[in-house]
NUROMI-913240 format. One record per residue: residue number from 1; x, y, z negated of N, C-alpha, C in turn. Coordinates in nm, 2 decimals. Example, Ala and Ser with C-alpha at 12.3 -4.5 7.8 and 13.67 -1.06 7.14 Angstrom:
2
R:1:1.32:-0.57:-0.78:1.23:-0.45:-0.78:1.32:-0.33:-0.78
R:2:1.28:-0.22:-0.71:1.37:-0.11:-0.71:1.29:0.00:-0.79
***
This chain:
236
R:1:0.09:-0.16:0.01:0.00:-0.01:-0.01:0.11:0.13:-0.01
R:2:0.07:0.23:0.12:0.10:0.34:0.09:0.07:0.45:0.05
R:3:0.12:0.50:-0.02:0.08:0.63:-0.12:0.19:0.75:-0.04
R:4:0.08:0.85:-0.01:0.13:1.01:0.10:0.09:1.09:-0.04
R:5:0.18:1.15:-0.09:0.19:1.27:-0.20:0.25:1.38:-0.12
R:6:0.19:1.51:-0.18:0.27:1.62:-0.14:0.27:1.72:-0.24
R:7:0.37:1.74:-0.22:0.38:1.85:-0.37:0.47:1.77:-0.51
R:8:0.39:1.90:-0.61:0.48:1.79:-0.74:0.34:1.84:-0.85
R:9:0.23:1.81:-0.82:0.14:1.81:-0.94:0.15:1.73:-1.03
R:10:0.18:1.80:-1.16:0.16:1.68:-1.29:0.03:1.58:-1.33
R:11:-0.06:1.62:-1.27:-0.18:1.52:-1.30:-0.18:1.38:-1.14
R:12:-0.12:1.50:-1.04:-0.11:1.37:-0.95:-0.01:1.28:-0.96
R:13:0.10:1.28:-1.07:0.24:1.23:-1.12:0.17:1.11:-1.19
R:14:0.07:1.17:-1.24:0.03:1.06:-1.36:-0.01:0.91:-1.25
R:15:-0.11:0.99:-1.18:-0.21:0.90:-1.12:-0.11:0.79:-1.04
R:16:-0.04:0.89:-0.94:0.09:0.82:-0.85:0.15:0.68:-0.96
R:17:0.25:0.71:-1.06:0.30:0.64:-1.15:0.22:0.51:-1.19
R:18:0.06:0.52:-1.23:0.00:0.41:-1.27:-0.07:0.34:-1.17
R:19:-0.07:0.33:-1.03:-0.11:0.28:-0.94:0.04:0.23:-0.90
R:20:0.15:0.26:-0.91:0.29:0.18:-0.90:0.33:0.05:-0.96
R:21:0.27:0.11:-1.10:0.25:0.01:-1.25:0.14:-0.08:-1.21
R:22:0.06:-0.05:-1.18:-0.04:-0.18:-1.15:-0.01:-0.28:-1.03
R:23:0.06:-0.21:-0.93:0.08:-0.25:-0.81:0.18:-0.38:-0.84
R:24:0.29:-0.32:-0.94:0.37:-0.40:-1.01:0.35:-0.53:-1.06
R:25:0.21:-0.51:-1.09:0.15:-0.64:-1.24:0.05:-0.72:-1.16
R:26:0.05:-0.68:-1.01:-0.02:-0.74:-0.89:0.01:-0.80:-0.83
R:27:0.18:-0.77:-0.80:0.23:-0.84:-0.72:0.22:-0.76:-0.58
R:28:0.18:-0.63:-0.61:0.13:-0.60:-0.43:0.25:-0.44:-0.44
R:29:0.34:-0.44:-0.31:0.39:-0.35:-0.36:0.34:-0.22:-0.29
R:30:0.35:-0.11:-0.38:0.27:-0.01:-0.39:0.43:0.14:-0.30
R:31:0.42:0.17:-0.22:0.52:0.24:-0.15:0.50:0.42:-0.15
R:32:0.56:0.48:-0.22:0.54:0.58:-0.24:0.62:0.70:-0.15
R:33:0.51:0.77:-0.03:0.57:0.85:0.04:0.57:1.04:0.00
R:34:0.70:1.06:-0.05:0.65:1.24:-0.09:0.72:1.29:0.02
R:35:0.69:1.43:0.02:0.67:1.50:0.12:0.68:1.65:0.03
R:36:0.77:1.77:0.06:0.74:1.87:0.03:0.64:1.96:0.05
R:37:0.63:2.09:-0.07:0.46:2.10:-0.04:0.51:2.19:0.05
R:38:0.61:2.28:0.13:0.62:2.32:0.25:0.61:2.27:0.38
R:39:0.58:2.14:0.33:0.53:2.01:0.51:0.44:2.12:0.59
R:40:0.47:2.10:0.70:0.37:2.17:0.81:0.28:2.04:0.86
R:41:0.13:2.09:0.89:0.02:2.00:0.92:0.08:1.94:1.00
R:42:0.09:1.97:1.07:0.16:1.90:1.18:0.28:1.74:1.19
R:43:0.32:1.85:1.11:0.42:1.67:1.08:0.37:1.61:0.98
R:44:0.27:1.66:0.89:0.26:1.54:0.82:0.14:1.45:0.87
R:45:0.08:1.49:0.97:-0.01:1.45:1.07:0.07:1.32:1.10
R:46:0.18:1.35:1.19:0.27:1.27:1.27:0.35:1.15:1.15
R:47:0.34:1.20:1.04:0.40:1.08:0.93:0.26:0.99:0.87
R:48:0.13:1.04:0.90:-0.02:0.99:0.79:0.03:0.84:0.98
R:49:0.02:0.92:1.11:-0.05:0.82:1.22:0.06:0.72:1.23
R:50:0.23:0.74:1.21:0.31:0.66:1.14:0.27:0.54:1.07
R:51:0.23:0.58:0.94:0.18:0.46:0.86:0.06:0.42:0.88
R:52:-0.03:0.46:0.99:-0.12:0.39:1.02:-0.13:0.30:1.12
R:53:-0.03:0.29:1.21:0.01:0.20:1.29:0.15:0.12:1.24
R:54:0.17:0.13:1.11:0.28:0.03:1.06:0.20:-0.10:1.04
R:55:0.20:-0.22:1.07:0.15:-0.31:1.04:0.18:-0.37:0.90
R:56:0.26:-0.35:0.83:0.32:-0.39:0.76:0.25:-0.32:0.64
R:57:0.15:-0.24:0.63:0.08:-0.15:0.56:-0.02:-0.19:0.56
R:58:-0.07:-0.24:0.46:-0.26:-0.29:0.43:-0.28:-0.18:0.39
R:59:-0.27:-0.05:0.30:-0.39:0.04:0.30:-0.32:0.18:0.29
R:60:-0.39:0.27:0.26:-0.33:0.45:0.29:-0.43:0.53:0.21
R:61:-0.32:0.55:0.08:-0.35:0.65:-0.02:-0.33:0.76:0.05
R:62:-0.36:0.90:0.09:-0.35:1.05:0.03:-0.39:1.08:-0.09
R:63:-0.26:1.14:-0.17:-0.33:1.16:-0.33:-0.32:1.34:-0.25
R:64:-0.46:1.30:-0.35:-0.51:1.47:-0.35:-0.47:1.54:-0.49
R:65:-0.52:1.67:-0.47:-0.53:1.78:-0.38:-0.41:1.80:-0.30
R:66:-0.42:1.78:-0.15:-0.28:1.87:-0.05:-0.30:2.01:-0.07
R:67:-0.14:2.02:-0.04:-0.12:2.19:-0.08:-0.07:2.28:0.03
R:68:-0.06:2.38:0.03:0.01:2.46:0.12:-0.08:2.51:0.25
R:69:-0.19:2.47:0.25:-0.34:2.51:0.37:-0.36:2.42:0.43
R:70:-0.25:2.29:0.38:-0.34:2.18:0.52:-0.48:2.13:0.48
R:71:-0.55:2.10:0.63:-0.69:2.07:0.57:-0.68:1.94:0.56
R:72:-0.74:1.88:0.45:-0.75:1.77:0.33:-0.83:1.66:0.46
R:73:-0.95:1.73:0.47:-1.01:1.63:0.58:-0.99:1.60:0.71
R:74:-0.89:1.71:0.79:-0.86:1.63:0.91:-0.74:1.56:0.88
R:75:-0.69:1.53:0.71:-0.55:1.42:0.74:-0.64:1.29:0.69
R:76:-0.74:1.30:0.61:-0.83:1.18:0.58:-0.86:1.16:0.66
R:77:-0.89:1.19:0.79:-1.01:1.15:0.90:-0.85:1.03:0.99
R:78:-0.77:1.05:0.94:-0.65:0.99:1.05:-0.67:0.88:1.02
R:79:-0.69:0.78:0.87:-0.69:0.68:0.82:-0.78:0.58:0.92
R:80:-0.72:0.52:0.95:-0.89:0.39:1.04:-0.92:0.32:0.89
R:81:-1.03:0.28:0.91:-1.16:0.22:0.81:-1.10:0.14:0.76
R:82:-1.00:0.04:0.87:-0.95:-0.08:0.77:-0.84:-0.07:0.67
R:83:-0.80:0.05:0.62:-0.67:0.12:0.58:-0.71:0.21:0.48
R:84:-0.82:0.22:0.48:-0.90:0.39:0.41:-0.95:0.33:0.27
R:85:-0.86:0.27:0.16:-0.89:0.24:0.06:-0.94:0.32:-0.04
R:86:-0.91:0.46:-0.01:-0.98:0.56:-0.09:-1.15:0.62:-0.04
R:87:-1.13:0.54:0.09:-1.31:0.57:0.10:-1.32:0.73:0.14
R:88:-1.21:0.77:0.25:-1.27:0.97:0.21:-1.24:0.94:0.36
R:89:-1.20:0.88:0.47:-1.24:0.91:0.64:-1.37:0.90:0.64
R:90:-1.35:0.88:0.78:-1.49:0.87:0.89:-1.51:0.69:0.85
R:91:-1.65:0.70:0.81:-1.69:0.49:0.82:-1.63:0.40:0.75
R:92:-1.57:0.47:0.60:-1.53:0.40:0.52:-1.64:0.22:0.52
R:93:-1.56:0.14:0.49:-1.60:0.03:0.47:-1.63:-0.03:0.36
R:94:-1.56:0.05:0.23:-1.59:-0.02:0.09:-1.63:0.15:0.00
R:95:-1.68:0.11:-0.08:-1.73:0.23:-0.25:-1.60:0.31:-0.26
R:96:-1.61:0.42:-0.20:-1.52:0.53:-0.33:-1.47:0.50:-0.45
R:97:-1.33:0.46:-0.50:-1.26:0.43:-0.61:-1.36:0.48:-0.70
R:98:-1.39:0.59:-0.73:-1.45:0.68:-0.81:-1.61:0.64:-0.87
R:99:-1.65:0.59:-0.76:-1.80:0.56:-0.73:-1.81:0.39:-0.81
R:100:-1.72:0.31:-0.75:-1.70:0.20:-0.79:-1.68:0.18:-0.94
R:101:-1.60:0.29:-0.97:-1.57:0.26:-1.13:-1.69:0.32:-1.23
R:102:-1.75:0.38:-1.15:-1.87:0.45:-1.24:-1.95:0.37:-1.23
R:103:-2.00:0.27:-1.13:-2.10:0.15:-1.12:-2.07:0.06:-1.21
R:104:-1.93:0.00:-1.18:-1.88:-0.04:-1.33:-1.93:-0.08:-1.44
R:105:-1.87:0.09:-1.51:-1.94:0.13:-1.62:-2.03:0.07:-1.65
R:106:-2.10:0.13:-1.57:-2.30:0.16:-1.61:-2.39:0.03:-1.61
R:107:-2.30:-0.08:-1.53:-2.37:-0.22:-1.50:-2.34:-0.28:-1.63
R:108:-2.22:-0.21:-1.67:-2.13:-0.33:-1.76:-2.23:-0.29:-1.89
R:109:-2.26:-0.20:-1.92:-2.37:-0.13:-2.02:-2.51:-0.16:-2.02
R:110:-2.54:-0.23:-1.92:-2.64:-0.28:-1.87:-2.77:-0.10:-1.82
R:111:-2.68:-0.04:-1.79:-2.77:0.09:-1.78:-2.84:0.13:-1.64
R:112:-2.96:0.12:-1.66:-3.03:0.14:-1.54:-3.07:0.26:-1.45
R:113:-3.06:0.26:-1.35:-3.06:0.39:-1.31:-3.17:0.48:-1.24
R:114:-3.26:0.36:-1.18:-3.42:0.43:-1.09:-3.49:0.51:-1.18
R:115:-3.48:0.59:-1.12:-3.55:0.74:-1.26:-3.53:0.85:-1.36
R:116:-3.36:0.80:-1.41:-3.29:0.84:-1.49:-3.28:0.97:-1.40
R:117:-3.29:1.12:-1.46:-3.22:1.24:-1.45:-3.07:1.23:-1.44
R:118:-3.02:1.25:-1.38:-2.88:1.29:-1.36:-2.77:1.38:-1.31
R:119:-2.71:1.48:-1.38:-2.68:1.58:-1.38:-2.51:1.56:-1.35
R:120:-2.52:1.58:-1.18:-2.35:1.64:-1.20:-2.30:1.73:-1.17
R:121:-2.20:1.75:-1.29:-2.09:1.87:-1.23:-1.92:1.87:-1.14
R:122:-2.00:1.94:-1.02:-1.88:1.95:-0.91:-1.89:1.92:-0.78
R:123:-1.90:1.89:-0.70:-1.91:1.87:-0.56:-1.82:1.82:-0.49
R:124:-1.68:1.81:-0.57:-1.57:1.75:-0.51:-1.57:1.66:-0.43
R:125:-1.51:1.60:-0.37:-1.49:1.49:-0.25:-1.49:1.30:-0.30
R:126:-1.36:1.37:-0.42:-1.35:1.26:-0.55:-1.47:1.19:-0.61
R:127:-1.51:1.32:-0.68:-1.64:1.25:-0.79:-1.78:1.30:-0.72
R:128:-1.77:1.43:-0.71:-1.88:1.51:-0.68:-2.03:1.45:-0.59
R:129:-1.92:1.44:-0.48:-1.99:1.46:-0.36:-2.04:1.31:-0.36
R:130:-1.95:1.22:-0.34:-1.97:1.06:-0.32:-2.07:1.02:-0.42
R:131:-2.03:1.05:-0.55:-2.11:0.96:-0.65:-2.30:1.02:-0.61
R:132:-2.29:1.12:-0.59:-2.43:1.20:-0.57:-2.50:1.14:-0.52
R:133:-2.38:1.13:-0.39:-2.53:1.04:-0.28:-2.52:0.88:-0.32
R:134:-2.41:0.82:-0.40:-2.45:0.67:-0.41:-2.57:0.66:-0.60
R:135:-2.55:0.76:-0.68:-2.68:0.77:-0.72:-2.78:0.77:-0.62
R:136:-2.87:0.85:-0.58:-2.97:0.91:-0.47:-3.00:0.80:-0.46
R:137:-2.92:0.69:-0.39:-2.98:0.57:-0.33:-3.04:0.49:-0.42
R:138:-2.88:0.48:-0.54:-3.02:0.37:-0.63:-3.11:0.44:-0.70
R:139:-3.15:0.56:-0.65:-3.30:0.56:-0.70:-3.26:0.69:-0.83
R:140:-3.17:0.77:-0.84:-3.20:0.85:-0.94:-3.22:0.95:-0.90
R:141:-3.27:1.04:-1.01:-3.30:1.22:-0.97:-3.20:1.28:-1.02
R:142:-3.13:1.34:-0.86:-2.98:1.42:-0.92:-2.96:1.53:-0.90
R:143:-2.95:1.59:-0.97:-2.91:1.70:-0.92:-2.75:1.76:-0.96
R:144:-2.73:1.87:-0.89:-2.56:1.93:-0.91:-2.58:2.07:-0.89
R:145:-2.48:2.06:-1.05:-2.40:2.24:-1.08:-2.25:2.21:-1.02
R:146:-2.32:2.35:-1.01:-2.15:2.39:-0.95:-2.16:2.58:-1.00
R:147:-2.06:2.60:-0.94:-2.01:2.77:-0.94:-2.12:2.88:-0.92
R:148:-2.23:2.82:-0.85:-2.30:2.92:-0.80:-2.47:2.89:-0.87
R:149:-2.45:2.79:-0.96:-2.56:2.76:-1.02:-2.57:2.86:-1.18
R:150:-2.65:2.91:-1.22:-2.68:3.01:-1.33:-2.66:2.94:-1.44
R:151:-2.63:2.95:-1.54:-2.62:2.98:-1.68:-2.76:2.92:-1.73
R:152:-2.85:2.99:-1.69:-2.98:2.91:-1.75:-3.07:2.82:-1.69
R:153:-3.03:2.80:-1.54:-3.04:2.66:-1.53:-2.93:2.55:-1.48
R:154:-2.84:2.60:-1.57:-2.75:2.46:-1.67:-2.79:2.40:-1.77
R:155:-2.85:2.52:-1.84:-2.88:2.47:-1.97:-3.02:2.41:-1.97
R:156:-3.12:2.42:-1.89:-3.24:2.34:-1.87:-3.19:2.19:-1.82
R:157:-3.07:2.23:-1.70:-3.03:2.06:-1.63:-2.94:1.99:-1.80
R:158:-2.89:2.01:-1.85:-2.84:1.97:-2.00:-2.97:1.90:-2.06
R:159:-3.06:1.97:-2.12:-3.14:1.90:-2.13:-3.23:1.83:-2.15
R:160:-3.24:1.83:-1.96:-3.34:1.69:-1.93:-3.24:1.59:-1.88
R:161:-3.12:1.60:-1.88:-3.01:1.51:-1.86:-3.03:1.37:-1.95
R:162:-3.05:1.23:-1.84:-2.99:1.16:-1.91:-2.90:1.07:-1.90
R:163:-2.84:1.09:-1.79:-2.68:1.08:-1.73:-2.62:1.21:-1.71
R:164:-2.48:1.18:-1.77:-2.41:1.34:-1.71:-2.27:1.31:-1.64
R:165:-2.28:1.30:-1.54:-2.13:1.31:-1.48:-2.02:1.37:-1.42
R:166:-1.90:1.41:-1.47:-1.88:1.53:-1.49:-1.69:1.50:-1.40
R:167:-1.65:1.59:-1.26:-1.55:1.59:-1.22:-1.52:1.73:-1.18
R:168:-1.50:1.81:-1.25:-1.40:1.97:-1.20:-1.30:1.95:-1.24
R:169:-1.25:1.88:-1.36:-1.08:1.93:-1.40:-1.04:2.03:-1.49
R:170:-1.20:2.06:-1.55:-1.12:2.19:-1.63:-1.17:2.11:-1.79
R:171:-1.09:2.16:-1.85:-1.10:2.11:-2.01:-1.19:2.19:-2.10
R:172:-1.27:2.15:-2.19:-1.43:2.16:-2.32:-1.50:2.21:-2.22
R:173:-1.56:2.20:-2.07:-1.63:2.27:-1.99:-1.79:2.15:-2.01
R:174:-1.78:2.09:-2.11:-1.88:2.07:-2.19:-1.86:2.01:-2.30
R:175:-1.93:2.07:-2.45:-1.92:2.07:-2.59:-2.05:1.99:-2.67
R:176:-2.09:2.00:-2.75:-2.17:1.89:-2.82:-2.27:1.98:-2.82
R:177:-2.27:2.11:-2.82:-2.37:2.20:-2.83:-2.47:2.20:-2.68
R:178:-2.42:2.16:-2.56:-2.45:2.18:-2.47:-2.52:2.06:-2.41
R:179:-2.54:1.94:-2.50:-2.55:1.81:-2.47:-2.67:1.82:-2.54
R:180:-2.75:1.68:-2.54:-2.88:1.63:-2.60:-2.86:1.50:-2.67
R:181:-2.92:1.43:-2.78:-2.88:1.31:-2.86:-2.92:1.24:-2.73
R:182:-2.84:1.13:-2.77:-2.83:0.98:-2.70:-2.81:1.01:-2.53
R:183:-2.74:1.11:-2.48:-2.71:1.10:-2.32:-2.60:1.02:-2.34
R:184:-2.56:1.01:-2.19:-2.53:0.91:-2.14:-2.38:0.99:-2.08
R:185:-2.25:1.05:-2.10:-2.18:1.11:-2.05:-2.06:1.04:-1.98
R:186:-2.06:1.04:-1.91:-1.91:1.01:-1.78:-1.78:1.08:-1.74
R:187:-1.72:1.13:-1.77:-1.61:1.20:-1.77:-1.49:1.19:-1.71
R:188:-1.52:1.21:-1.56:-1.42:1.20:-1.43:-1.34:1.32:-1.42
R:189:-1.34:1.39:-1.52:-1.27:1.48:-1.43:-1.11:1.50:-1.54
R:190:-1.01:1.52:-1.48:-0.86:1.50:-1.52:-0.83:1.66:-1.49
R:191:-0.75:1.74:-1.62:-0.68:1.79:-1.59:-0.54:1.82:-1.70
R:192:-0.47:1.91:-1.74:-0.37:1.89:-1.78:-0.36:2.02:-1.92
R:193:-0.34:2.01:-2.03:-0.35:2.06:-2.16:-0.24:2.09:-2.26
R:194:-0.17:2.17:-2.24:-0.06:2.15:-2.37:0.06:2.02:-2.33
R:195:0.08:1.97:-2.18:0.14:1.89:-2.17:0.05:1.71:-2.17
R:196:-0.11:1.74:-2.20:-0.16:1.60:-2.20:-0.28:1.60:-2.13
R:197:-0.32:1.48:-2.07:-0.41:1.50:-1.99:-0.58:1.48:-2.07
R:198:-0.63:1.58:-2.01:-0.78:1.57:-2.10:-0.86:1.59:-1.98
R:199:-1.00:1.54:-2.06:-1.11:1.54:-1.94:-1.19:1.63:-1.94
R:200:-1.33:1.64:-1.89:-1.38:1.76:-1.87:-1.47:1.79:-2.01
R:201:-1.49:1.68:-2.09:-1.57:1.69:-2.17:-1.51:1.70:-2.31
R:202:-1.54:1.82:-2.41:-1.48:1.78:-2.59:-1.53:1.63:-2.63
R:203:-1.35:1.57:-2.67:-1.36:1.42:-2.71:-1.46:1.45:-2.83
R:204:-1.52:1.57:-2.89:-1.64:1.55:-3.00:-1.75:1.58:-2.94
R:205:-1.78:1.53:-2.84:-1.93:1.50:-2.77:-2.00:1.34:-2.72
R:206:-1.84:1.27:-2.79:-1.85:1.13:-2.81:-1.96:1.11:-2.93
R:207:-2.01:1.21:-3.03:-2.08:1.16:-3.13:-2.24:1.17:-3.11
R:208:-2.26:1.25:-3.01:-2.38:1.26:-2.99:-2.44:1.14:-2.83
R:209:-2.35:1.12:-2.80:-2.38:1.03:-2.65:-2.39:0.90:-2.71
R:210:-2.49:0.81:-2.64:-2.52:0.65:-2.67:-2.41:0.59:-2.57
R:211:-2.35:0.65:-2.52:-2.22:0.62:-2.40:-2.18:0.72:-2.35
R:212:-2.00:0.69:-2.40:-1.93:0.81:-2.34:-1.76:0.75:-2.32
R:213:-1.74:0.80:-2.18:-1.58:0.77:-2.13:-1.55:0.89:-2.18
R:214:-1.38:0.86:-2.22:-1.28:0.91:-2.29:-1.19:0.94:-2.17
R:215:-1.12:1.03:-2.20:-0.98:1.12:-2.08:-0.91:1.13:-2.15
R:216:-0.76:1.06:-2.21:-0.74:0.95:-2.11:-0.82:0.81:-2.12
R:217:-0.81:0.75:-2.01:-0.91:0.60:-2.05:-1.05:0.59:-1.97
R:218:-1.12:0.50:-1.98:-1.26:0.54:-1.90:-1.23:0.57:-1.75
R:219:-1.27:0.63:-1.73:-1.34:0.62:-1.55:-1.16:0.64:-1.49
R:220:-1.09:0.66:-1.53:-0.90:0.69:-1.45:-0.87:0.54:-1.41
R:221:-0.81:0.45:-1.52:-0.76:0.33:-1.52:-0.86:0.24:-1.39
R:222:-1.00:0.27:-1.47:-1.10:0.18:-1.35:-1.10:0.22:-1.21
R:223:-1.04:0.35:-1.18:-1.07:0.35:-1.09:-0.94:0.32:-1.00
R:224:-0.80:0.35:-1.07:-0.68:0.27:-1.05:-0.70:0.15:-0.93
R:225:-0.77:0.01:-1.06:-0.82:-0.09:-1.03:-0.86:-0.11:-0.91
R:226:-0.99:-0.04:-0.88:-1.10:-0.04:-0.77:-1.01:0.02:-0.64
R:227:-0.94:0.07:-0.66:-0.85:0.10:-0.53:-0.76:-0.06:-0.49
R:228:-0.75:-0.11:-0.59:-0.63:-0.26:-0.50:-0.78:-0.34:-0.47
R:229:-0.86:-0.30:-0.57:-1.02:-0.40:-0.51:-1.05:-0.39:-0.42
R:230:-1.06:-0.25:-0.36:-1.10:-0.20:-0.18:-0.97:-0.25:-0.12
R:231:-0.83:-0.27:-0.15:-0.75:-0.28:-0.08:-0.73:-0.48:-0.02
R:232:-0.78:-0.49:-0.14:-0.80:-0.68:-0.12:-0.94:-0.67:-0.03
R:233:-1.02:-0.64:-0.02:-1.16:-0.67:0.05:-1.12:-0.64:0.13
R:234:-1.04:-0.51:0.18:-1.02:-0.47:0.28:-0.94:-0.58:0.42
R:235:-0.89:-0.66:0.36:-0.76:-0.72:0.38:-0.79:-0.89:0.42
R:236:-0.95:-0.91:0.34:-1.02:-1.03:0.37:-0.97:-1.09:0.48
***
């Protein structure tokens, strides 16, 4: 599996290392292709096309975010569906890893989605967008909060939410006073604070939740597992 990594984002570095470690445990070679943040889009396109054409590479991940004004979707769409383990390109054949991780958590805890009110924070391509699509298909009533949502509307949505999924990447975005008793809170956001990996939800939220996923832990490690599950599925 090839990991394409542009720049030196510390949160990305943690995930790259986690992928390498799990690959080693599974006996799957993970090769990281590192490029400087100054790389031109055209040069990165050439590199991706080279990896796609290499028969020795069975799966390709582009570590997001990309930097330097590079068009992320243009890069992601270069990856053939047969090698798109992140399911971010055109016509993916597998579930996006974050969706797979959240699906696993909910199924393991016997959470039914039909008719549930779900609030999603963020519209990003890694969490918000694919999770919203999947939850809607599963029969949930989905509302999305983004930067254009008013404070009053956000408050009302939190009050009626049976499930909250957050993938913004902003610490203390969700605090105990904002959520109702017994809510399911899936924290899929990651950012760095004082050298530590933190989620969107304050850890004290756990006391009010019927189900809470912490950061670090929770969704993050499972997402990496789902990457390798996708790799195996695509290469059957």
